[in-house]
C-alpha positions as CSV (number, residue, x, y, z in Angstrom):
1,M,19.7,43.7,-7.2
2,N,22.0,44.2,-4.3
3,R,23.7,41.4,-2.3
4,T,21.3,41.7,0.4
5,G,18.2,41.6,-1.8
6,F,19.6,38.4,-3.5
7,F,20.1,36.6,-0.2
8,N,16.5,37.5,1.0
9,L,15.1,36.3,-2.4
10,K,17.2,33.0,-2.1
11,Q,16.1,32.6,1.6
12,A,12.4,33.1,0.5
13,V,12.6,30.7,-2.3
14,L,14.2,28.1,-0.1
15,A,11.6,28.5,2.7
16,F,8.9,28.2,0.2
17,C,10.4,24.9,-1.3
18,V,10.6,23.6,2.2
19,S,7.2,24.5,3.2
20,L,6.0,22.9,-0.1
21,F,7.8,19.7,0.6
22,L,6.5,19.6,4.1
23,L,2.8,20.5,3.3
24,T,2.8,17.9,0.5
25,G,4.0,15.2,2.9
26,V,1.5,16.1,5.5
27,Q,-1.4,15.9,3.0
28,A,-0.3,12.6,1.7
29,E,-0.2,11.1,5.1
30,A,-3.5,12.4,6.1
31,E,-5.6,11.2,3.1
32,M,-7.6,8.1,3.9
33,A,-7.7,5.5,1.2
34,P,-11.3,5.5,-0.3
35,N,-12.7,2.1,0.9
36,F,-14.2,-0.1,-1.7
37,T,-15.8,-3.6,-2.2
38,L,-15.1,-5.3,-5.4
39,K,-15.7,-8.7,-6.8
40,S,-12.5,-10.9,-6.9
41,R,-11.2,-13.3,-9.3
42,S,-12.4,-16.3,-7.2
43,G,-15.9,-14.7,-7.1
44,K,-15.6,-13.5,-3.5
45,N,-16.4,-9.8,-2.7
46,I,-13.2,-8.2,-1.1
47,K,-13.2,-4.9,0.9
48,L,-10.2,-2.8,1.4
49,S,-11.1,-2.1,4.9
50,E,-10.6,-6.0,5.5
51,Y,-6.9,-5.4,5.1
52,R,-6.7,-2.8,8.0
53,G,-3.4,-3.5,9.8
54,Q,-1.6,-4.6,6.8
55,V,0.5,-2.6,4.3
56,V,-1.5,-2.5,1.1
57,L,-0.5,-1.9,-2.6
58,V,-3.7,-1.1,-4.6
59,N,-2.6,-1.5,-8.3
60,F,-4.9,-0.4,-11.0
61,W,-4.1,-2.0,-14.4
62,A,-5.7,-3.3,-17.6
63,S,-5.0,-6.1,-19.9
64,W,-4.2,-3.8,-22.9
65,C,-1.6,-1.9,-21.2
66,G,1.9,-2.8,-21.9
67,P,3.8,-1.3,-18.8
68,C,1.0,-3.1,-16.6
69,R,2.1,-6.4,-18.2
70,Q,5.9,-5.6,-17.4
71,E,4.9,-4.7,-13.8
72,M,2.7,-7.6,-12.9
73,P,5.6,-10.1,-12.4
74,I,7.4,-7.6,-10.3
75,L,4.4,-7.0,-8.0
76,E,4.1,-10.9,-7.8
77,K,7.6,-11.2,-6.7
78,L,7.1,-8.4,-4.0
79,Y,4.0,-10.0,-2.9
80,K,5.6,-13.4,-2.3
81,K,8.5,-11.9,-0.6
82,Y,6.8,-9.5,1.9
83,S,3.3,-11.1,2.4
84,S,4.5,-13.0,5.5
85,L,5.3,-9.5,7.0
86,G,2.0,-8.1,6.5
87,F,2.1,-6.8,3.0
88,V,-0.6,-7.4,0.3
89,V,-1.1,-6.4,-3.2
90,L,-4.7,-5.8,-4.6
91,G,-4.6,-5.8,-8.3
92,V,-7.8,-3.9,-9.5
93,N,-8.4,-4.6,-13.1
94,V,-10.3,-1.9,-15.1
95,D,-11.2,-3.9,-18.2
96,D,-14.7,-3.7,-19.4
97,K,-15.1,-7.4,-19.1
98,P,-13.3,-9.7,-16.6
99,A,-12.6,-12.2,-19.5
100,Q,-10.1,-9.8,-20.9
101,A,-8.1,-9.8,-17.6
102,E,-8.4,-13.6,-17.3
103,S,-6.8,-14.0,-20.8
104,L,-3.8,-12.1,-19.6
105,L,-3.6,-13.8,-16.2
106,K,-3.4,-17.1,-18.2
107,L,0.0,-15.8,-19.4
108,I,1.1,-13.9,-16.2
109,D,0.2,-16.0,-13.2
110,V,-0.3,-14.1,-10.0
111,S,-1.2,-15.2,-6.5
112,F,-2.3,-11.9,-5.1
113,P,-5.9,-11.1,-5.2
114,V,-7.3,-9.6,-8.5
115,L,-10.4,-7.5,-8.4
116,F,-12.6,-6.2,-11.1
117,D,-13.7,-2.6,-11.4
118,T,-15.6,-3.0,-14.6
119,D,-17.7,0.1,-14.1
120,K,-14.6,2.2,-13.2
121,K,-16.2,3.6,-10.1
122,I,-13.4,2.8,-7.9
123,S,-10.7,4.0,-10.2
124,E,-12.8,7.2,-10.3
125,K,-12.6,7.5,-6.6
126,Y,-8.8,7.1,-6.7
127,K,-8.7,9.6,-9.5
128,V,-6.7,7.2,-11.7
129,T,-5.3,9.0,-14.7
130,A,-2.5,6.5,-15.9
131,M,-2.1,2.8,-16.3
132,P,-0.9,1.4,-14.2
133,S,-1.5,3.5,-11.1
134,S,-0.3,2.2,-7.7
135,F,-1.4,3.5,-4.3
136,F,0.6,2.5,-1.1
137,V,-1.8,2.3,1.8
138,D,-0.4,2.1,5.4
139,R,-1.7,0.1,8.4
140,D,-4.0,2.8,9.3
141,G,-5.8,2.9,5.9
142,K,-4.0,6.1,4.8
143,I,-2.6,6.7,1.3
144,R,1.1,7.2,1.8
145,S,2.2,7.5,-2.0
146,E,1.0,7.2,-5.6
147,H,2.8,6.1,-8.5
148,K,1.6,6.6,-12.0
149,G,2.8,4.3,-14.8
150,Y,5.8,2.0,-14.5
151,L,9.4,2.1,-15.0
152,P,12.0,-0.7,-14.2
153,E,13.4,1.5,-11.5
154,Y,10.1,1.2,-9.4
155,E,11.1,-2.2,-8.2
156,L,13.6,-0.8,-6.0
157,L,11.4,2.2,-5.1
158,Y,8.6,-0.2,-4.2
159,K,10.7,-2.4,-2.1
160,N,12.1,0.6,-0.1
161,E,8.5,1.9,0.5
162,I,7.2,-1.6,1.4
163,K,10.0,-1.9,4.0
164,K,9.3,1.5,5.5
165,L,5.7,0.9,5.9
166,I,6.2,-2.5,7.4
167,R,8.5,-1.0,10.0
168,E,6.2,1.5,11.1
């Protein structure tokens, strides 16, 4: 391949990568978060749409999930720090029985709303394939990002996302 052909190939690959990046960003911003109504730990039904105008982290978790157990105190810390600025965490438990979640919540106390998706219909709407799975929803109700699993580095990532979405 001659030098001109190499540069044309390089430019084409670069253009493709930039287009893919921009296209992915546009899709993520445009997707509305599926609305749902779930029974909360307090017995009250909670709708995602009730939180329109706030930044919402919808976090799917299970009591049997080790990374979920690690992440819960981090989510509680973020909730306490940013709730006064319009940020809320909705912890959606996917255990078959709420009692399984309640057992864990006796050990890891959280003040954010915990909801029960025992029939897994909401986690199916969100196409949850890993535990935990977190979805950042902006003030307009659009999914801005999704995070599968949990790593300790996510705390900084989550903080930055929360700050960015609160400022918008």
